[in-house]
C-alpha positions as a Markdown table, in Angstrom:
| # | Residue | x | y | z |
|---|---|---|---|---|
| 1 | Met | 11.2 | 60.2 | -37.1 |
| 2 | Glu | 8.8 | 57.2 | -36.4 |
| 3 | Thr | 9.7 | 54.8 | -33.8 |
| 4 | Asp | 9.0 | 51.2 | -34.3 |
| 5 | Ile | 7.6 | 49.3 | -31.5 |
| 6 | Ile | 8.7 | 45.7 | -31.0 |
| 7 | Gln | 6.3 | 43.5 | -29.2 |
| 8 | Val | 7.6 | 40.6 | -27.5 |
| 9 | Gln | 5.6 | 37.6 | -27.2 |
| 10 | Gln | 6.3 | 36.3 | -23.5 |
| 11 | Ala | 5.0 | 33.0 | -24.4 |
| 12 | Glu | 7.0 | 32.5 | -27.5 |
| 13 | Met | 10.2 | 33.8 | -25.5 |
| 14 | Leu | 9.8 | 31.1 | -22.9 |
| 15 | Gln | 9.2 | 28.2 | -25.5 |
| 16 | Ala | 12.2 | 29.5 | -27.1 |
| 17 | Ile | 14.3 | 29.5 | -23.8 |
| 18 | Asn | 13.0 | 25.9 | -22.9 |
| 19 | Arg | 13.8 | 24.5 | -26.2 |
| 20 | Ser | 17.3 | 25.8 | -26.2 |
| 21 | Glu | 17.8 | 24.5 | -22.5 |
| 22 | Ile | 16.6 | 20.9 | -23.3 |
| 23 | Asp | 19.0 | 21.2 | -26.8 |
| 24 | Ile | 21.7 | 22.0 | -24.7 |
| 25 | Gln | 21.1 | 19.3 | -22.2 |
| 26 | Val | 20.6 | 16.6 | -24.7 |
| 27 | Ala | 23.7 | 17.5 | -26.5 |
| 28 | Thr | 25.8 | 17.5 | -22.9 |
| 29 | Ala | 24.0 | 13.9 | -22.1 |
| 30 | Lys | 25.2 | 12.4 | -25.8 |
| 31 | Ala | 28.5 | 13.7 | -25.0 |
| 32 | Tyr | 28.7 | 12.4 | -21.6 |
| 33 | Pro | 26.5 | 9.1 | -21.5 |
| 34 | Arg | 25.9 | 7.5 | -18.3 |
| 35 | Asp | 28.0 | 4.7 | -17.2 |
| 36 | Ile | 25.3 | 2.0 | -15.6 |
| 37 | Thr | 27.8 | 0.2 | -13.3 |
| 38 | Arg | 29.1 | 3.3 | -11.8 |
| 39 | Ser | 25.4 | 4.8 | -11.6 |
| 40 | Leu | 24.4 | 1.6 | -9.7 |
| 41 | Asp | 27.5 | 1.8 | -7.3 |
| 42 | Arg | 26.5 | 5.2 | -6.7 |
| 43 | Ile | 23.0 | 4.6 | -5.8 |
| 44 | Lys | 24.0 | 1.7 | -3.4 |
| 45 | Ala | 26.6 | 4.1 | -1.8 |
| 46 | Ile | 24.3 | 6.9 | -1.1 |
| 47 | Ala | 21.5 | 4.9 | 0.2 |
| 48 | Thr | 23.6 | 2.6 | 2.4 |
| 49 | Leu | 25.5 | 5.5 | 4.1 |
| 50 | Asp | 23.7 | 4.4 | 7.6 |
| 51 | Ile | 20.7 | 2.4 | 8.6 |
| 52 | Glu | 18.6 | 5.3 | 9.0 |
| 53 | Thr | 18.9 | 6.2 | 5.3 |
| 54 | Ala | 18.5 | 2.7 | 3.9 |
| 55 | Glu | 15.3 | 2.3 | 6.0 |
| 56 | Asp | 14.1 | 5.7 | 4.5 |
| 57 | Cys | 14.3 | 4.1 | 0.9 |
| 58 | Phe | 11.1 | 1.7 | 1.3 |
| 59 | Tyr | 7.5 | 1.9 | 1.9 |
| 60 | Ala | 5.1 | -0.7 | 3.0 |
| 61 | Leu | 1.3 | -0.5 | 3.9 |
| 62 | Arg | -1.8 | -2.6 | 4.1 |
| 63 | Arg | -5.0 | -2.1 | 1.9 |
| 64 | Gly | -8.2 | -3.9 | 3.2 |
| 65 | Arg | -8.9 | -5.4 | 6.3 |
| 66 | Gly | -9.1 | -9.2 | 7.8 |
| 67 | Asn | -8.5 | -11.7 | 5.3 |
| 68 | Asp | -8.9 | -9.3 | 2.3 |
| 69 | Ala | -5.9 | -7.2 | 3.9 |
| 70 | Gln | -3.1 | -7.1 | 1.1 |
| 71 | Leu | 0.6 | -5.7 | 1.9 |
| 72 | Ile | 2.0 | -3.4 | -0.7 |
| 73 | Glu | 5.7 | -2.8 | -0.6 |
| 74 | Gly | 7.9 | -0.5 | -2.7 |
| 75 | Val | 10.7 | 2.2 | -3.4 |
| 76 | Ser | 10.0 | 5.2 | -1.4 |
| 77 | Val | 10.3 | 8.9 | -2.6 |
| 78 | Arg | 13.7 | 9.2 | -1.3 |
| 79 | Leu | 15.2 | 6.2 | -2.9 |
| 80 | Ala | 13.7 | 7.6 | -6.2 |
| 81 | Glu | 15.4 | 11.0 | -5.7 |
| 82 | Ile | 18.7 | 9.1 | -4.8 |
| 83 | Ile | 18.1 | 6.9 | -8.3 |
| 84 | Ala | 17.4 | 10.4 | -10.3 |
| 85 | Gly | 20.5 | 12.0 | -9.0 |
| 86 | Ala | 22.8 | 8.8 | -9.4 |
| 87 | Trp | 21.5 | 7.6 | -13.0 |
| 88 | Gly | 22.2 | 11.1 | -14.5 |
| 89 | Asn | 21.0 | 12.6 | -17.8 |
| 90 | Leu | 17.4 | 12.9 | -16.4 |
| 91 | Arg | 15.2 | 16.1 | -16.5 |
| 92 | Val | 12.2 | 15.8 | -13.9 |
| 93 | Ala | 9.7 | 18.4 | -13.1 |
| 94 | Thr | 6.5 | 18.3 | -11.0 |
| 95 | Arg | 3.5 | 20.9 | -10.8 |
| 96 | Ile | 0.0 | 21.0 | -9.3 |
| 97 | Ile | -2.2 | 21.2 | -12.2 |
| 98 | Gly | -5.7 | 20.7 | -10.3 |
| 99 | Asn | -7.7 | 21.7 | -7.6 |
| 100 | Asp | -11.6 | 21.0 | -7.7 |
| 101 | Gly | -12.0 | 21.6 | -3.8 |
| 102 | Lys | -12.2 | 17.5 | -3.3 |
| 103 | Thr | -9.1 | 16.3 | -4.9 |
| 104 | Ile | -5.6 | 17.8 | -5.7 |
| 105 | Thr | -3.8 | 16.7 | -8.8 |
| 106 | Ala | 0.0 | 16.7 | -9.2 |
| 107 | Gln | 2.0 | 15.9 | -12.5 |
| 108 | Ala | 5.4 | 14.7 | -12.7 |
| 109 | Val | 7.3 | 14.5 | -16.1 |
| 110 | Cys | 10.4 | 12.7 | -16.4 |
| 111 | His | 12.7 | 12.7 | -19.6 |
| 112 | Asp | 15.7 | 10.7 | -20.3 |
| 113 | Leu | 17.8 | 12.7 | -22.3 |
| 114 | Glu | 19.8 | 10.1 | -23.7 |
| 115 | Thr | 17.4 | 8.1 | -25.0 |
| 116 | Asn | 14.7 | 10.6 | -25.5 |
| 117 | Leu | 12.0 | 8.6 | -23.9 |
| 118 | Ala | 9.8 | 11.1 | -21.6 |
| 119 | Val | 6.8 | 9.7 | -19.0 |
| 120 | Ser | 4.1 | 12.1 | -17.7 |
| 121 | Leu | 2.1 | 10.8 | -14.8 |
| 122 | Glu | -0.8 | 12.7 | -12.6 |
| 123 | Val | -1.4 | 11.7 | -8.9 |
| 124 | Lys | -4.5 | 12.5 | -7.5 |
| 125 | Arg | -5.1 | 12.8 | -3.4 |
| 126 | Arg | -8.1 | 13.6 | -1.5 |
| 127 | Ile | -8.5 | 17.4 | 0.2 |
| 128 | Thr | -11.7 | 16.4 | 2.0 |
| 129 | Gly | -12.0 | 14.5 | 5.3 |
| 130 | Lys | -14.4 | 11.7 | 6.1 |
| 131 | Asp | -17.2 | 14.2 | 7.2 |
| 132 | Gly | -16.7 | 15.9 | 3.7 |
| 133 | Lys | -15.1 | 18.9 | 5.0 |
| 134 | Thr | -12.3 | 20.5 | 2.8 |
| 135 | Tyr | -9.1 | 20.6 | 4.5 |
| 136 | Ser | -7.3 | 24.1 | 5.8 |
| 137 | Glu | -5.2 | 26.1 | 3.4 |
| 138 | Asp | -2.3 | 24.8 | 5.0 |
| 139 | Met | -3.3 | 21.0 | 5.0 |
| 140 | Gln | -4.0 | 21.4 | 1.1 |
| 141 | Val | -0.5 | 22.6 | 0.6 |
| 142 | Met | 1.0 | 19.7 | 2.6 |
| 143 | Thr | -1.2 | 17.2 | 0.5 |
| 144 | Gly | -0.2 | 19.1 | -2.9 |
| 145 | Asn | 3.5 | 18.2 | -1.9 |
| 146 | Ala | 3.0 | 14.8 | -1.0 |
| 147 | Ala | 1.3 | 14.4 | -4.2 |
| 148 | Ser | 4.2 | 16.3 | -5.9 |
| 149 | Ala | 6.5 | 13.7 | -4.4 |
| 150 | Ile | 4.8 | 10.8 | -5.2 |
| 151 | Ala | 4.2 | 11.8 | -8.8 |
| 152 | Phe | 8.1 | 12.3 | -9.0 |
| 153 | Arg | 8.6 | 8.8 | -7.7 |
| 154 | Asn | 6.4 | 7.3 | -10.0 |
| 155 | Ala | 7.7 | 8.9 | -13.1 |
| 156 | Val | 11.3 | 8.5 | -12.3 |
| 157 | Leu | 10.7 | 4.7 | -11.8 |
| 158 | Lys | 9.0 | 4.4 | -15.2 |
| 159 | Ile | 12.0 | 5.7 | -16.8 |
| 160 | Val | 14.7 | 3.8 | -15.0 |
| 161 | Pro | 14.5 | 0.0 | -15.8 |
| 162 | Pro | 13.4 | -1.8 | -12.4 |
| 163 | Ala | 15.5 | -4.9 | -13.9 |
| 164 | Val | 18.6 | -2.7 | -13.6 |
| 165 | Thr | 18.0 | -1.6 | -10.3 |
| 166 | Lys | 16.8 | -4.6 | -8.8 |
| 167 | Lys | 19.9 | -5.9 | -7.2 |
| 168 | Val | 21.4 | -2.7 | -5.9 |
| 169 | Ile | 17.6 | -2.3 | -4.5 |
| 170 | Asn | 17.9 | -5.9 | -2.7 |
| 171 | Asp | 21.3 | -4.8 | -1.1 |
| 172 | Ile | 19.9 | -1.9 | 0.2 |
| 173 | Lys | 16.8 | -3.6 | 1.5 |
| 174 | Gln | 19.4 | -6.0 | 3.5 |
| 175 | Val | 21.0 | -3.1 | 5.0 |
| 176 | Ala | 17.7 | -1.4 | 6.1 |
| 177 | Met | 16.5 | -4.7 | 7.6 |
| 178 | Gly | 19.1 | -3.6 | 10.2 |
| 179 | Gln | 22.3 | -6.1 | 9.9 |
| 180 | Gly | 23.9 | -6.0 | 13.2 |
| 181 | Leu | 20.7 | -4.9 | 15.1 |
| 182 | Thr | 18.8 | -7.5 | 17.1 |
| 183 | Arg | 15.2 | -7.9 | 16.7 |
| 184 | Glu | 14.0 | -6.5 | 20.0 |
| 185 | Thr | 16.3 | -3.4 | 19.6 |
| 186 | Gln | 14.8 | -3.1 | 16.0 |
| 187 | Met | 11.3 | -3.2 | 17.4 |
| 188 | Gln | 11.9 | -0.9 | 20.2 |
| 189 | Arg | 13.0 | 1.8 | 17.7 |
| 190 | Met | 9.8 | 1.2 | 15.8 |
| 191 | Thr | 7.8 | 1.3 | 18.9 |
| 192 | Asp | 9.5 | 4.6 | 20.3 |
| 193 | Tyr | 8.9 | 6.1 | 16.7 |
| 194 | Phe | 5.3 | 5.4 | 16.6 |
| 195 | Ala | 4.7 | 6.3 | 20.1 |
| 196 | Lys | 5.6 | 10.0 | 18.8 |
| 197 | Leu | 2.7 | 9.8 | 16.3 |
| 198 | Gly | 0.4 | 8.6 | 19.1 |
| 199 | Val | 0.2 | 5.3 | 18.4 |
| 200 | Thr | 0.4 | 2.7 | 21.1 |
| 201 | Gln | 2.5 | -0.7 | 21.2 |
| 202 | Lys | -1.1 | -2.6 | 21.4 |
| 203 | Glu | -2.3 | -0.7 | 18.2 |
| 204 | Leu | 1.2 | -1.9 | 16.4 |
| 205 | Leu | 0.7 | -5.6 | 17.6 |
| 206 | Gly | -3.1 | -5.8 | 16.4 |
| 207 | Tyr | -1.9 | -4.3 | 12.9 |
| 208 | Leu | 0.6 | -6.8 | 12.7 |
| 209 | Gly | -1.8 | -9.5 | 13.9 |
| 210 | Val | 0.4 | -10.7 | 17.0 |
| 211 | Lys | -0.5 | -10.8 | 20.5 |
| 212 | Asn | 3.3 | -9.9 | 22.0 |
| 213 | Ile | 6.6 | -8.6 | 20.7 |
| 214 | Val | 8.0 | -12.3 | 20.9 |
| 215 | Glu | 6.0 | -13.2 | 17.7 |
| 216 | Val | 7.2 | -10.4 | 16.0 |
| 217 | Thr | 9.5 | -11.4 | 12.8 |
| 218 | Asp | 12.2 | -9.4 | 10.8 |
| 219 | Asp | 9.9 | -9.2 | 7.8 |
| 220 | Met | 7.5 | -7.4 | 10.4 |
| 221 | Val | 9.6 | -4.9 | 11.7 |
| 222 | Phe | 10.9 | -4.0 | 8.1 |
| 223 | Glu | 6.9 | -3.6 | 7.5 |
| 224 | Leu | 6.6 | -1.2 | 10.2 |
| 225 | Arg | 9.6 | 0.9 | 8.8 |
| 226 | Gly | 8.2 | 1.0 | 5.5 |
| 227 | Leu | 4.7 | 2.1 | 7.2 |
| 228 | Ala | 6.6 | 5.0 | 8.9 |
| 229 | Asn | 7.7 | 5.9 | 5.6 |
| 230 | Ala | 4.5 | 5.5 | 3.7 |
| 231 | Ile | 2.7 | 8.1 | 6.3 |
| 232 | Lys | 5.7 | 10.5 | 6.1 |
| 233 | Glu | 5.2 | 10.7 | 2.2 |
| 234 | Gly | 1.6 | 11.2 | 2.8 |
| 235 | Thr | 0.4 | 7.8 | 0.9 |
| 236 | Thr | -1.3 | 6.8 | 4.1 |
| 237 | Thr | -2.3 | 8.3 | 7.7 |
| 238 | Val | -2.3 | 7.1 | 11.1 |
| 239 | Gln | -6.0 | 7.2 | 11.1 |
| 240 | Glu | -6.5 | 5.1 | 8.2 |
| 241 | Thr | -4.1 | 2.7 | 9.1 |
| 242 | Phe | -4.6 | 2.1 | 12.9 |
| 243 | Arg | -8.2 | 3.3 | 13.6 |
| 244 | Ala | -11.3 | 2.4 | 12.0 |
| 245 | Thr | -13.9 | 5.1 | 12.3 |
| 246 | Lys | -17.4 | 3.9 | 14.3 |
| 247 | Ala | -19.2 | 3.6 | 10.9 |
| 248 | Glu | -16.2 | 1.2 | 9.3 |
| 249 | Ser | -16.1 | -1.0 | 12.7 |
| 250 | Glu | -19.8 | -1.4 | 12.4 |
| 251 | Lys | -19.5 | -2.5 | 9.0 |
| 252 | Ile | -16.8 | -4.9 | 9.4 |
| 253 | Ala | -18.9 | -6.5 | 12.7 |
| 254 | Ala | -22.0 | -6.6 | 10.4 |
| 255 | Ala | -20.1 | -8.2 | 7.8 |
| 256 | Ala | -18.6 | -11.1 | 10.3 |
| 257 | Arg | -22.1 | -11.7 | 11.7 |
| 258 | Lys | -23.3 | -12.0 | 8.4 |
| 259 | Lys | -20.9 | -14.6 | 7.6 |
| 260 | Ser | -21.6 | -16.5 | 10.5 |
| 261 | Glu | -25.3 | -16.5 | 10.0 |
| 262 | Asp | -24.4 | -17.8 | 6.2 |
| 263 | Ser | -22.4 | -20.7 | 7.5 |
| 264 | Lys | -25.0 | -21.5 | 9.9 |
| 265 | Lys | -27.5 | -21.9 | 7.4 |
| 266 | Lys | -25.4 | -23.8 | 5.0 |
| 267 | Ala | -24.6 | -26.3 | 7.8 |
| 268 | Glu | -28.3 | -26.6 | 8.7 |
| 269 | Ala | -29.1 | -27.1 | 5.2 |
| 270 | Ala | -26.7 | -29.9 | 4.6 |
| 271 | Met | -27.8 | -31.4 | 7.9 |
| 272 | Ala | -31.7 | -31.5 | 6.7 |
| 273 | Ala | -30.4 | -32.9 | 3.1 |
| 274 | Ala | -28.5 | -35.4 | 5.0 |
| 275 | Gln | -31.6 | -36.4 | 6.8 |
| 276 | Gly | -33.8 | -36.4 | 3.8 |
| 277 | Thr | -31.8 | -38.9 | 2.0 |
| 278 | Ala | -31.6 | -41.2 | 5.0 |
| 279 | Gln | -33.6 | -44.5 | 4.9 |
| 280 | Pro | -36.4 | -44.8 | 7.7 |
| 281 | Ala | -36.1 | -47.3 | 10.3 |
| 282 | Pro | -38.2 | -50.4 | 9.8 |
| 283 | Ala | -41.5 | -50.8 | 11.6 |
| 284 | Pro | -41.3 | -53.4 | 14.6 |
| 285 | Ala | -42.7 | -56.8 | 13.7 |
| 286 | Lys | -46.0 | -57.7 | 14.9 |
| 287 | Ala | -47.1 | -61.4 | 15.6 |
| 288 | Glu | -50.5 | -62.5 | 16.7 |
| 289 | Ala | -51.5 | -64.2 | 20.2 |
| 290 | Ile | -54.8 | -65.6 | 22.0 |
| 291 | Gly | -56.0 | -63.6 | 24.7 |
| 292 | Pro | -56.3 | -66.1 | 27.6 |
| 293 | Glu | -59.4 | -64.4 | 29.2 |
| 294 | Thr | -61.2 | -63.4 | 25.9 |
| 295 | Gly | -60.0 | -65.8 | 23.6 |
| 296 | Glu | -59.8 | -63.1 | 20.8 |
| 297 | Val | -56.8 | -62.8 | 18.7 |
| 298 | Ile | -54.5 | -59.8 | 19.6 |
| 299 | Glu | -51.4 | -58.4 | 18.1 |
| 300 | Val | -48.1 | -58.5 | 19.8 |
| 301 | Thr | -45.1 | -56.2 | 19.0 |
| 302 | Glu | -41.8 | -57.6 | 18.8 |
| 303 | Gln | -39.2 | -55.8 | 20.5 |
| 304 | Gly | -36.0 | -55.8 | 19.0 |
């Protein structure tokens, strides 16, 4: 009696399982469509449970230095997670798809099961220091996790329309700005938080471009809170934000010197051009006279 050998193709089985799971989820989404008003209310309720939760919902960081610095603000990974959970009928997955020794690449896929709209986004993060050395294995894992979290956020925010969530996000921002707390109290909280990261109050004030705490505004305090989230998520680091390397400092100083020299040269050129177009002063008028001793004609310059 011959025994038939049944070969199971693992890849085909996984595809069939995934397809059936998606089909069930799509059918469920069609049967129980989301209520947008209820979803927005739930997002706001979760995000504003307390000030700390609301503060974690935003990030802020500056790119560039000096006059070229630009403030970038946005929704944090935490708020993206709240939105994804409260929005409903979303299928989100992230994974690491590449590591070439210099950068690590994370991919996120977000699928709206109701509208059948799906997006796939990739995020790259460097895994080498400024000296060119590759991070340790633990640091690479942390960088990969940060890249996956950021990819998750970006994919979710591509699916959920920002026009729909704009108002509720503004409401959350008002809570995050510390309603009921004085500006001094909020600033002290930020100072204490960054002190744990090794950042001094002097560095904080320098980052904000002010000389003392009295000059700090509510928006500046909110920016610091957003910066803390950006550092926590791995979007930036304390080193990148507060401490330029020696080479960067020299580069900035050289650029400032060059700008000063260029301005000086332009001023000198403008002055020279102005002097070149000015009319020369008229020569003093001359008159003739007779020398009393020699009887010769001599020239006498008239003094104006």
